[in-house]
ChimeraX commands (.cxc) that place a marker at each C-alpha (Angstrom):
marker #1 position 0.48,-0.22,0.24 radius 0.5
marker #1 position 1.45,3.01,-0.87 radius 0.5
marker #1 position 0.65,6.69,0.26 radius 0.5
marker #1 position 0.64,9.89,-1.53 radius 0.5
marker #1 position 0.00,13.56,-1.22 radius 0.5
marker #1 position 0.01,16.43,-3.51 radius 0.5
marker #1 position 1.64,20.11,-3.57 radius 0.5
marker #1 position 1.55,23.22,-5.97 radius 0.5
marker #1 position 4.68,24.97,-6.67 radius 0.5
marker #1 position 5.75,27.26,-8.96 radius 0.5
marker #1 position 2.58,26.96,-11.09 radius 0.5
marker #1 position 2.50,22.90,-10.96 radius 0.5
marker #1 position 1.04,20.24,-9.56 radius 0.5
marker #1 position 3.44,17.85,-7.42 radius 0.5
marker #1 position 3.09,14.15,-6.20 radius 0.5
marker #1 position 5.22,12.65,-2.83 radius 0.5
marker #1 position 4.88,9.06,-3.11 radius 0.5
marker #1 position 5.84,6.92,-0.69 radius 0.5
marker #1 position 5.94,3.37,-1.55 radius 0.5
marker #1 position 6.78,-0.03,0.37 radius 0.5
marker #1 position 10.00,-2.14,-0.78 radius 0.5
marker #1 position 11.47,-5.01,0.66 radius 0.5
marker #1 position 14.29,-3.44,2.50 radius 0.5
marker #1 position 11.55,-0.88,4.04 radius 0.5
marker #1 position 9.95,3.01,2.12 radius 0.5
marker #1 position 11.27,4.59,-0.61 radius 0.5
marker #1 position 9.96,8.27,-1.30 radius 0.5
marker #1 position 9.92,10.36,-4.44 radius 0.5
marker #1 position 8.60,13.70,-5.88 radius 0.5
marker #1 position 6.87,13.43,-9.23 radius 0.5
marker #1 position 5.11,15.91,-11.65 radius 0.5
marker #1 position 3.14,14.13,-13.99 radius 0.5
marker #1 position 3.84,10.64,-13.23 radius 0.5
marker #1 position 7.45,11.49,-14.05 radius 0.5
marker #1 position 10.10,11.73,-11.32 radius 0.5
marker #1 position 10.31,15.61,-10.47 radius 0.5
marker #1 position 14.32,15.26,-9.47 radius 0.5
marker #1 position 16.76,12.66,-8.90 radius 0.5
marker #1 position 16.53,12.37,-5.18 radius 0.5
marker #1 position 15.31,9.47,-2.72 radius 0.5
marker #1 position 13.87,9.56,0.07 radius 0.5
marker #1 position 14.17,6.67,2.34 radius 0.5
marker #1 position 13.66,4.28,5.65 radius 0.5
marker #1 position 15.18,0.68,5.91 radius 0.5
marker #1 position 12.65,-2.03,7.53 radius 0.5
marker #1 position 14.90,-2.09,10.25 radius 0.5
marker #1 position 14.56,0.68,11.52 radius 0.5
marker #1 position 10.87,0.90,10.52 radius 0.5
marker #1 position 10.01,-2.01,12.26 radius 0.5
marker #1 position 12.15,-0.97,15.21 radius 0.5
marker #1 position 9.61,2.34,15.29 radius 0.5
marker #1 position 6.80,-0.47,15.64 radius 0.5
marker #1 position 8.04,-1.48,19.01 radius 0.5
marker #1 position 7.61,2.69,19.99 radius 0.5
marker #1 position 4.44,2.81,17.96 radius 0.5
marker #1 position 5.27,5.28,15.72 radius 0.5
marker #1 position 6.29,3.71,12.21 radius 0.5
marker #1 position 3.75,5.42,10.11 radius 0.5
marker #1 position 4.88,8.97,11.41 radius 0.5
marker #1 position 8.56,7.89,9.86 radius 0.5
marker #1 position 7.04,7.48,6.22 radius 0.5
marker #1 position 5.11,10.84,7.05 radius 0.5
marker #1 position 8.53,12.72,8.09 radius 0.5
marker #1 position 10.27,11.27,4.91 radius 0.5
marker #1 position 7.40,12.61,2.93 radius 0.5
marker #1 position 7.31,16.17,4.79 radius 0.5
marker #1 position 11.10,16.03,4.19 radius 0.5
marker #1 position 11.08,15.72,0.85 radius 0.5
marker #1 position 8.31,18.26,0.16 radius 0.5
marker #1 position 10.55,20.70,2.18 radius 0.5
marker #1 position 13.76,20.18,0.45 radius 0.5
marker #1 position 12.00,20.56,-2.78 radius 0.5
marker #1 position 9.97,24.16,-1.68 radius 0.5
marker #1 position 13.35,25.69,-0.44 radius 0.5
marker #1 position 15.28,24.24,-3.60 radius 0.5
marker #1 position 17.72,21.78,-1.84 radius 0.5
marker #1 position 16.41,18.94,-4.09 radius 0.5
marker link #1:1,2 radius 0.2
marker link #1:2,3 radius 0.2
marker link #1:3,4 radius 0.2
marker link #1:4,5 radius 0.2
marker link #1:5,6 radius 0.2
marker link #1:6,7 radius 0.2
marker link #1:7,8 radius 0.2
marker link #1:8,9 radius 0.2
marker link #1:9,10 radius 0.2
marker link #1:10,11 radius 0.2
marker link #1:11,12 radius 0.2
marker link #1:12,13 radius 0.2
marker link #1:13,14 radius 0.2
marker link #1:14,15 radius 0.2
marker link #1:15,16 radius 0.2
marker link #1:16,17 radius 0.2
marker link #1:17,18 radius 0.2
marker link #1:18,19 radius 0.2
marker link #1:19,20 radius 0.2
marker link #1:20,21 radius 0.2
marker link #1:21,22 radius 0.2
marker link #1:22,23 radius 0.2
marker link #1:23,24 radius 0.2
marker link #1:24,25 radius 0.2
marker link #1:25,26 radius 0.2
marker link #1:26,27 radius 0.2
marker link #1:27,28 radius 0.2
marker link #1:28,29 radius 0.2
marker link #1:29,30 radius 0.2
marker link #1:30,31 radius 0.2
marker link #1:31,32 radius 0.2
marker link #1:32,33 radius 0.2
marker link #1:33,34 radius 0.2
marker link #1:34,35 radius 0.2
marker link #1:35,36 radius 0.2
marker link #1:36,37 radius 0.2
marker link #1:37,38 radius 0.2
marker link #1:38,39 radius 0.2
marker link #1:39,40 radius 0.2
marker link #1:40,41 radius 0.2
marker link #1:41,42 radius 0.2
marker link #1:42,43 radius 0.2
marker link #1:43,44 radius 0.2
marker link #1:44,45 radius 0.2
marker link #1:45,46 radius 0.2
marker link #1:46,47 radius 0.2
marker link #1:47,48 radius 0.2
marker link #1:48,49 radius 0.2
marker link #1:49,50 radius 0.2
marker link #1:50,51 radius 0.2
marker link #1:51,52 radius 0.2
marker link #1:52,53 radius 0.2
marker link #1:53,54 radius 0.2
marker link #1:54,55 radius 0.2
marker link #1:55,56 radius 0.2
marker link #1:56,57 radius 0.2
marker link #1:57,58 radius 0.2
marker link #1:58,59 radius 0.2
marker link #1:59,60 radius 0.2
marker link #1:60,61 radius 0.2
marker link #1:61,62 radius 0.2
marker link #1:62,63 radius 0.2
marker link #1:63,64 radius 0.2
marker link #1:64,65 radius 0.2
marker link #1:65,66 radius 0.2
marker link #1:66,67 radius 0.2
marker link #1:67,68 radius 0.2
marker link #1:68,69 radius 0.2
marker link #1:69,70 radius 0.2
marker link #1:70,71 radius 0.2
marker link #1:71,72 radius 0.2
marker link #1:72,73 radius 0.2
marker link #1:73,74 radius 0.2
marker link #1:74,75 radius 0.2
marker link #1:75,76 radius 0.2
marker link #1:76,77 radius 0.2
view
């Protein structure tokens, strides 16, 4: 089950996608279905599983998505 949010920037609508992999989660920004840049954010499965013990794994993925969007808006990624 992947997660996605959208945001507007510079007159375009971008999509931040979080996709589960065999090794954890990967987050990337797309515009019109094409990667908007070459950057990928990720959390590996060990960290994600450890976070589940503390009850916060969803916050890790949401945090990655927020970081990806924030960096993109600031021109860092």
